[in-house]
C-alpha positions in Angstrom: -54.8 56.4 37.8 -54.8 53.0 39.2 -56.9 51.8 36.4 -53.7 53.1 33.9 -51.1 51.5 36.1 -52.4 48.3 36.1 -52.8 48.4 32.3 -49.2 49.8 32.1 -47.8 46.4 34.0 -50.0 44.0 32.6 -48.6 45.3 29.2 -44.8 44.8 30.2 -46.0 41.2 31.4 -47.0 40.1 28.3 -44.2 41.7 26.5 -41.8 39.9 28.8 -43.7 36.7 28.4 -43.4 36.8 24.2 -39.7 37.4 24.7 -39.2 34.6 26.9 -41.0 32.3 24.5 -38.8 33.8 21.3 -35.7 32.7 23.2 -33.2 31.6 20.3 -29.3 31.4 19.3 -28.2 35.0 17.8 -27.0 34.5 14.3 -23.8 36.4 13.0 -24.3 36.6 9.9 -22.3 35.5 6.7 -19.6 32.7 8.0 -16.0 33.5 7.8 -14.2 32.1 4.8 -11.3 34.5 4.3 -7.8 32.8 5.7 -5.8 34.9 7.8 -3.0 37.5 6.0 0.5 38.1 6.7 0.7 41.9 7.7 4.6 41.8 8.6 7.7 39.9 8.8 11.1 40.6 10.7 13.2 40.3 8.4 11.0 40.8 5.6 10.2 37.8 3.8 12.3 37.4 0.6 15.4 39.0 2.1 18.8 38.8 1.1 21.8 38.1 3.0 20.2 36.7 6.2 22.8 36.7 9.0 20.3 36.2 12.2 18.5 33.0 13.3 15.4 34.3 14.2 12.4 35.3 12.3 9.1 36.5 13.2 6.0 36.6 11.2 2.9 39.0 12.4 -1.0 37.9 11.2 -4.0 40.1 11.1 -6.1 38.1 13.3 -5.7 34.8 16.1 -4.0 31.9 14.3 -3.5 28.3 15.4 -0.7 25.8 13.8 -2.3 22.4 12.9 -0.4 19.4 12.2 2.7 21.6 11.6 5.0 18.4 12.3 3.8 17.3 8.7 3.0 20.8 7.0 6.1 22.3 7.2 8.6 21.6 4.4 11.9 23.1 5.1 14.0 23.4 1.8 16.9 22.7 2.0 16.1 20.7 5.0 17.9 21.2 8.2 19.9 18.7 10.3 18.7 20.5 13.8 14.9 21.1 13.3 13.7 24.9 14.4 11.7 25.5 16.6 8.2 27.2 15.8 6.4 28.8 18.5 3.8 29.5 20.1 1.8 26.0 20.0 -0.8 27.9 21.8 -3.3 30.5 19.6 -1.7 33.6 18.9 -1.1 36.5 16.2 2.3 35.9 15.6 4.8 33.1 14.6 8.6 32.4 15.7 11.3 30.8 13.8 14.4 30.2 15.7 16.9 28.7 13.6 19.0 26.0 15.7 21.2 24.6 12.4 24.2 26.4 11.0 22.9 28.0 7.5 24.8 27.1 4.6 26.2 30.3 2.5 25.0 31.6 -0.8 22.1 29.3 -0.2 17.7 30.0 -0.5 16.3 28.8 2.0 12.2 27.8 2.2 10.1 27.3 4.7 6.4 26.0 3.4 4.1 26.0 6.1 1.3 24.2 3.7 -2.4 24.1 5.6 -0.8 24.4 8.9 -1.4 27.7 9.5 -5.6 28.5 9.7 -7.7 31.0 11.6 -8.8 30.5 15.4 -12.3 30.6 15.0 -13.3 28.9 11.5 -10.0 27.2 10.8 -9.8 28.9 7.4 -6.4 27.7 6.1 -3.4 29.9 4.8 -2.7 27.5 1.8 0.8 26.8 1.0 2.3 30.4 2.6 6.0 30.5 2.2 8.5 32.5 4.0 11.9 32.5 1.9 15.1 34.2 2.6 18.9 33.8 1.1 22.1 33.8 2.7 23.9 35.2 -0.2 22.9 38.4 -2.3 20.4 37.0 -4.5 16.9 34.6 -4.4 17.5 31.5 -6.4 14.3 31.5 -8.7 14.5 28.4 -10.7 11.4 25.9 -10.5 11.0 22.2 -11.1 7.2 20.3 -11.8 6.2 16.9 -11.8 3.7 14.0 -10.3 4.0 10.9 -8.2 2.2 7.5 -9.3 2.6 4.1 -7.2 4.3 1.6 -9.5 1.8 -1.4 -8.4 -1.1 0.5 -6.7 -4.0 1.8 -7.5 -3.7 4.8 -5.2 -0.6 7.0 -4.3 0.1 7.6 -0.7 0.1 10.7 0.9 2.9 12.9 2.3 5.3 11.8 -0.3 8.8 13.5 0.0 10.4 14.5 -3.6 14.0 15.6 -3.3 17.1 16.7 -5.6 20.6 15.8 -4.7 23.7 18.0 -6.1 25.6 15.4 -8.4 28.9 16.8 -8.7 32.4 15.3 -8.3 31.6 14.0 -4.6 28.3 12.2 -5.6 28.0 8.8 -4.6 24.5 6.5 -5.2 24.8 5.9 -1.5 23.7 9.5 -0.9 20.1 8.6 -0.4 21.2 6.5 2.6 23.6 8.8 4.2 23.0 12.3 3.8 19.7 14.8 3.2 18.9 16.1 0.0 20.1 19.5 -1.6 16.1 20.4 -2.4 12.9 18.4 -1.1 9.2 19.4 -1.5 6.5 17.1 -0.5 3.0 16.3 -1.9 1.3 16.7 1.3 -2.1 15.2 2.1 -4.6 16.1 -0.6 -2.4 16.0 -3.9 -0.5 13.4 -6.4 1.5 16.4 -7.9 4.7 18.3 -6.7 6.8 21.4 -7.1 9.9 22.8 -6.2 10.6 26.6 -6.3 13.9 28.6 -5.1 16.1 26.1 -7.0 19.6 27.1 -8.2 20.6 26.2 -11.8 22.5 22.4 -11.7 22.5 19.0 -12.4 20.4 16.6 -10.0 19.4 13.1 -8.8 15.9 13.2 -8.5 14.2 10.7 -5.6 10.8 10.2 -4.1 10.4 8.7 -0.6 7.3 7.4 1.3 9.3 8.4 4.4 7.8 6.4 7.1 10.9 8.2 9.8 10.7 11.6 8.3 14.7 11.5 8.6 14.9 12.6 4.7 17.1 9.4 4.0 15.9 5.8 2.4 15.5 3.2 4.5 14.9 0.1 2.2 13.0 -1.9 5.1 10.4 0.6 5.6 10.0 3.3 2.9 9.0 3.3 -0.6 11.2 4.7 -2.9 10.9 6.3 -6.8 13.7 7.6 -8.6 14.9 8.8 -12.6 17.8 7.0 -13.8 18.8 9.6 -15.8 20.3 13.3 -14.0 17.9 15.9 -14.5 19.4 19.9 -15.2 17.8 23.0 -14.2 16.5 25.1 -15.7 14.1 22.7 -17.4 10.4 22.7 -18.0 9.9 18.9 -18.4 7.1 17.7 -15.9 8.3 14.7 -14.2 6.9 11.4 -13.1 8.5 9.4 -10.5 7.1 6.0 -9.7 7.1 4.5 -5.9 7.7 0.9 -5.0 8.6 -0.9 -2.3 12.3 -3.0 -2.6 12.7 -6.8 -2.0 14.9 -7.0 0.6 18.0 -9.3 0.2 17.6 -12.3 2.0 18.4 -12.2 6.1 17.4 -15.0 8.4 17.4 -14.8 12.3 17.8 -17.3 15.0 15.7 -20.5 14.6 12.9 -20.8 17.4 12.0 -24.1 18.7 7.9 -24.2 17.8 7.2 -27.9 18.8 8.8 -31.2 18.9 9.2 -31.8 15.7 9.4 -28.1 14.0 11.8 -25.2 14.1 10.6 -21.9 13.0 13.2 -19.6 10.9 12.3 -16.1 10.7 13.6 -14.1 7.8 13.6 -10.5 6.5 12.3 -9.5 3.0 9.5 -10.9 0.8 11.0 -13.8 -0.8 10.0 -15.8 -4.0 10.5 -18.9 -2.2 7.9 -21.0 -4.3 10.3 -20.7 -7.5 13.5 -20.4 -5.5 13.5 -21.7 -1.9 17.1 -21.7 0.2 19.3 -24.6 0.5 18.1 -25.4 4.2 20.3 -28.0 6.2 19.7 -29.7 9.3 22.4 -31.5 11.1 22.9 -33.9 14.2 26.9 -33.3 14.4 27.7 -34.2 11.1 24.7 -36.1 10.5 22.3 -34.9 8.2 18.6 -35.0 9.3 15.9 -35.2 6.9 13.7 -32.1 6.8 10.9 -30.8 4.7 10.6 -26.7 4.5 7.6 -24.8 4.2 6.4 -21.3 4.4 4.8 -20.4 7.9 1.1 -19.1 6.9 0.9 -15.2 7.1 4.3 -14.8 8.3 8.0 -14.1 7.5 8.8 -17.4 8.5 9.9 -20.8 7.3 8.9 -24.1 9.0 11.8 -26.9 9.3 9.9 -29.9 9.7 12.1 -32.9 10.9 11.8 -36.2 12.7 11.6 -36.3 16.2 15.3 -36.7 17.6 16.6 -37.0 21.2 19.3 -34.5 21.2 20.7 -31.4 23.0 21.2 -28.8 19.8 21.0 -29.2 16.2 23.0 -26.7 13.7 21.1 -25.3 10.9 22.6 -23.9 7.8 21.2 -21.7 5.3 22.3 -21.0 1.6 20.8 -18.9 -1.1 22.8 -17.6 -4.1 25.6 -15.6 -2.1 23.7 -15.7 1.2 25.0 -18.1 3.9 24.3 -18.2 7.5 25.0 -20.8 10.1 23.0 -21.5 13.7 23.0 -23.6 16.6 19.7 -24.3 17.8 19.1 -25.9 21.7 16.4 -28.6 21.4 14.0 -29.3 24.5 11.4 -32.3 24.8 8.2 -30.3 23.3 5.0 -31.6 22.4 4.8 -32.8 18.6 2.6 -31.6 15.7 0.1 -34.1 14.5 -1.8 -34.4 11.6 -4.8 -32.1 11.3 -7.0 -31.3 7.9 -9.2 -28.7 7.3 -11.3 -27.3 4.3 -11.1 -23.7 2.7 -14.4 -24.1 1.2 -17.7 -25.2 3.2 -21.2 -25.6 2.0 -20.8 -24.3 -1.7 -18.1 -23.9 -4.0 -17.9 -21.3 -7.3 -16.7 -22.6 -10.5 -13.6 -20.5 -10.6 -12.2 -21.9 -7.0 -10.2 -25.0 -6.5 -11.4 -27.1 -3.7 -9.0 -27.0 -1.1 -7.9 -29.0 1.9 -5.0 -27.3 4.3 -2.9 -29.6 6.4 -1.3 -28.8 10.0 1.7 -31.1 8.7 3.4 -31.7 5.7 1.6 -34.6 3.4 4.1 -37.3 1.4 1.9 -39.6 0.0 -1.9 -39.7 -1.7 -3.6 -42.6 -2.4 -6.3 -42.2 -5.1 -8.1 -45.1 -4.4 -9.1 -44.3 -1.2 -10.4 -40.8 -2.1 -14.0 -40.7 -3.7 -16.1 -38.1 -4.9 -19.7 -38.7 -6.2 -22.8 -36.4 -7.3 -26.2 -36.0 -6.2 -27.4 -39.1 -8.0 -24.7 -40.9 -6.2 -22.6 -40.9 -9.2 -18.8 -41.4 -9.6 -17.0 -38.0 -10.5 -13.7 -38.0 -11.8 -10.8 -35.6 -10.1 -7.4 -34.6 -10.2 -5.2 -33.8 -7.1 -2.4 -31.5 -7.0 -0.4 -30.8 -3.5 1.4 -27.5 -3.0 4.2 -29.0 -0.6 5.5 -25.2 0.2 2.0 -23.9 1.2 0.6 -27.3 2.5 -2.2 -27.3 0.6 -4.1 -30.0 -1.4 -6.0 -29.0 -4.3 -8.9 -31.2 -5.7 -9.9 -30.2 -9.3 -13.4 -31.8 -11.1 -16.0 -31.0 -13.6 -18.6 -28.8 -12.0 -22.5 -29.0 -13.2 -24.8 -26.6 -12.4 -27.4 -26.7 -9.1 -25.5 -30.0 -8.3 -24.2 -31.8 -4.8 -21.0 -33.5 -4.4 -19.5 -35.5 -1.5 -15.9 -35.8 -0.8 -14.7 -39.2 1.2 -11.6 -39.9 2.3 -11.3 -42.8 3.6 -8.1 -44.2 6.2 -5.3 -44.0 4.5 -6.0 -41.3 1.7 -3.0 -39.1 3.0 -0.2 -40.1 4.7 2.1 -36.8 6.0 5.8 -36.5 7.0 5.6 -38.7 10.1 3.5 -41.5 8.7 0.5 -40.6 10.3 -2.7 -41.2 8.3 -5.9 -39.3 8.2 -9.4 -40.7 9.8 -12.6 -40.7 7.3 -13.0 -37.2 6.2 -16.1 -36.1 4.5 -16.9 -33.0 3.0 -20.1 -31.6 0.9 -20.1 -29.3 -1.6 -22.9 -27.5 -4.0 -23.1 -25.8 -6.9 -25.0 -22.5 -7.8 -27.0 -22.1 -11.2 -25.0 -20.4 -14.1 -26.9 -17.6 -14.1 -25.5 -17.1 -10.8 -22.6 -16.0 -12.2 -21.4 -13.4 -15.2 -18.8 -13.2 -18.0 -16.5 -10.6 -18.8 -14.6 -10.8 -21.9 -11.8 -8.1 -22.0 -10.6 -7.2 -25.7 -7.0 -5.5 -25.1 -6.1 -2.9 -27.8 -2.1 -0.9 -28.2 -0.7 -3.5 -25.8 2.8 -2.7 -25.7 4.5 -6.1 -25.5 3.9 -9.8 -24.4 3.9 -11.8 -21.8 1.0 -9.8 -19.8 -0.6 -10.7 -16.4 -4.1 -9.7 -16.3 -5.9 -9.3 -13.5 -9.7 -8.3 -12.3 -9.3 -6.7 -8.5 -11.6 -5.3 -6.2 -12.5 -1.4 -6.8 -9.4 -0.5 -4.2 -7.4 -2.6 -6.3 -5.7 -4.3 -3.0 -7.2 -7.8 -3.7 -6.8 -10.0 -6.9 -10.1 -11.6 -7.5 -9.3 -13.5 -10.9 -6.6 -13.6 -13.6 -5.1 -14.5 -16.8 -1.9 -15.0 -18.5 -1.2 -14.1 -22.2 1.8 -14.4 -24.4 0.2 -13.1 -27.2 -3.5 -13.5 -27.4 -5.7 -9.9 -26.6 -8.8 -11.5 -26.2 -9.3 -12.4 -22.3 -12.2 -14.3 -21.2 -13.0 -14.4 -17.7 -16.1 -16.7 -17.5 -18.1 -17.4 -14.2 -16.8 -15.0 -12.1 -18.8 -14.0 -9.0 -20.8 -10.9 -9.7 -18.7 -7.5 -8.4 -17.4 -4.4 -9.3 -14.0 -5.1 -11.4 -11.1 -2.9 -11.7 -8.7 -4.1 -14.7 -4.8 -4.3 -13.7 -2.4 -5.4 -16.6 1.2 -6.3 -15.7 4.0 -6.5 -18.5 5.6 -9.3 -17.2 9.2 -8.3 -18.8 11.4 -11.5 -17.0 8.6 -14.0 -18.0 8.3 -15.5 -14.1 4.6 -15.1 -13.7 4.8 -12.6 -11.1 5.1 -8.9 -10.8 8.6 -7.6 -9.8 9.4 -4.7 -8.2 12.7 -2.4 -8.9 15.6 -1.8 -7.4 17.4 1.5 -7.0 21.1 0.3 -6.4 20.6 -1.9 -9.7 18.9 1.3 -11.5 16.1 -0.9 -12.5 12.3 0.1 -12.2 9.3 -1.9 -11.2 7.7 -3.9 -13.9 5.2 -1.5 -15.4 1.4 -2.0 -14.6 -1.4 -0.1 -16.5 -4.9 0.4 -14.4 -7.8 1.0 -16.4 -10.0 4.1 -16.0 -13.4 2.3 -15.8 -14.3 -0.2 -13.0 -16.7 -2.8 -14.7 -19.9 -3.6 -12.9 -20.3 -7.7 -13.6 -23.7 -8.7 -12.8 -25.3 -12.1 -12.4 -26.4 -13.8 -15.6 -24.8 -10.8 -17.7 -22.2 -11.0 -20.4 -19.9 -7.7 -20.9 -17.7 -7.5 -24.0 -15.6 -4.7 -23.4 -12.6 -3.1 -25.4 -9.7 -1.6 -23.1 -7.0 0.8 -24.5 -4.1 0.5 -22.9 -2.7 3.6 -24.1 -5.2 5.8 -22.7 -3.3 6.8 -19.4 -4.7 5.9 -15.5 -6.2 9.2 -14.0 -7.4 9.2 -10.4 -9.0 12.4 -10.8 -11.0 10.9 -14.2 -12.2 7.9 -12.0 -13.5 10.0 -9.2 -15.3 11.9 -11.6 -17.0 8.9 -13.4 -17.8 7.8 -9.2 -19.5 11.1 -8.8 -21.4 11.0 -11.9 -22.6 7.5 -11.1 -23.9 8.4 -8.1 -25.6 11.4 -9.3 -27.5 8.9 -11.7 -28.3 6.4 -9.0 -29.6 9.2 -7.3 -31.6 10.7 -9.9 -33.3 7.3 -10.7 -33.7 6.5 -6.8 -35.7 9.7 -7.2 -37.9 8.9 -10.1 -38.7 5.4 -8.5 
């Protein structure tokens, strides 16, 4: 008996040890991928003759609200936002309306993807609660898509708005009033859709609305609009282009930056290179000699003046119809002095210009005191060009492959506004082999009109790497470019100023037309690429994404084969 008992306990001990050795996580079957469902609502969804101020939504499982401040779109917008509760995990949502509802109006609460189940985060996509304060639900719809007038990629969360065009309508409505209807592209779409619209005549406007107040603020917001009013019902798919307006010039109180320089802050990205404002600095009735330049990377102008012992100076700004006067108190401060630095160091690419940046503006150049020699000590001819506004001196010369160059600026070669001259300056540069660069030739088809600006940008389109201007030529050559993956951008320069110009809502002027080519071109070292680009083929981010995915798969396939 004892022997059998010992065998029994030994068996239990072994079983226990095996159980401990195989300890692991418990699996729960297939992952839940089903979003929550609405099982009831009070009042019922799509109710008419709505009179209350509270809505209750009940779901079949516990839910949580995600990013509801961005995802929830209420159309028409309410001046006072409703209270959505609870913010914690629950099986219900309560909407408490705190605004006075308009009569005979259909309201839509589109929750986007803000409602998700608590466990797996499965979103209830584009859930809408709709009611009408009148006897019927408006049922008309309108579709469209958003693009950026200049950038390759479109912002997310773009609001699209419809304003009633009636006998009270004014263009200023977008600055002062909320729209009649609103929708949003949210965070993953470039398309938009209006639903539950009433028949009528409307102005369509799109906003990248940074303040989220449904009103246009030109200082912060991008805008897009249709010049012609639209009518509903309508089965047209509209396209709206976003752009950032150039603000009218506005200057602020000058700041004394040193003993010989003032800073004049301004608002609005201005094309001052082609059209600088007239700035007059006075000591009493006497005009003070000045030079005006751009403060690097800041929206400020630098007003350089000869040091003068005074308590204050007056400054006047004139540009077109803008005029502003200031008085500036002058203190005894340290003065700016001549300082020169080279942009390039060590090597220089064939398409770059050798550039010197100066701390103070230059006024005189003595070419006889500048020497350029190659590695064989042979003199090389050169030309200079000075950009006063940006305080940059460009030196251009013919470069040979695998050569070395030495610049020497002897004393007195450069003189600044304060009659200070340089000490001896030396700079050494080297060039690479031609085989280290590539050539890209573009043959343009179906160009709508001329002139055009053709730009090579990086893949994102946010950095211009090379550009060309054409008044009729369709074969554009970009020779000796640094190997890179290039995107092609073409700008139709309608006002012929060789710059991209944005639009204006009040002037009912669209931004200049910009074209992006679908395919990015990989220009490699010692390669010539001769490509044909058809400008009639519209750019599609979705097509580009598929092309990128295809390239990644092909690269992975080659890697595995290798």
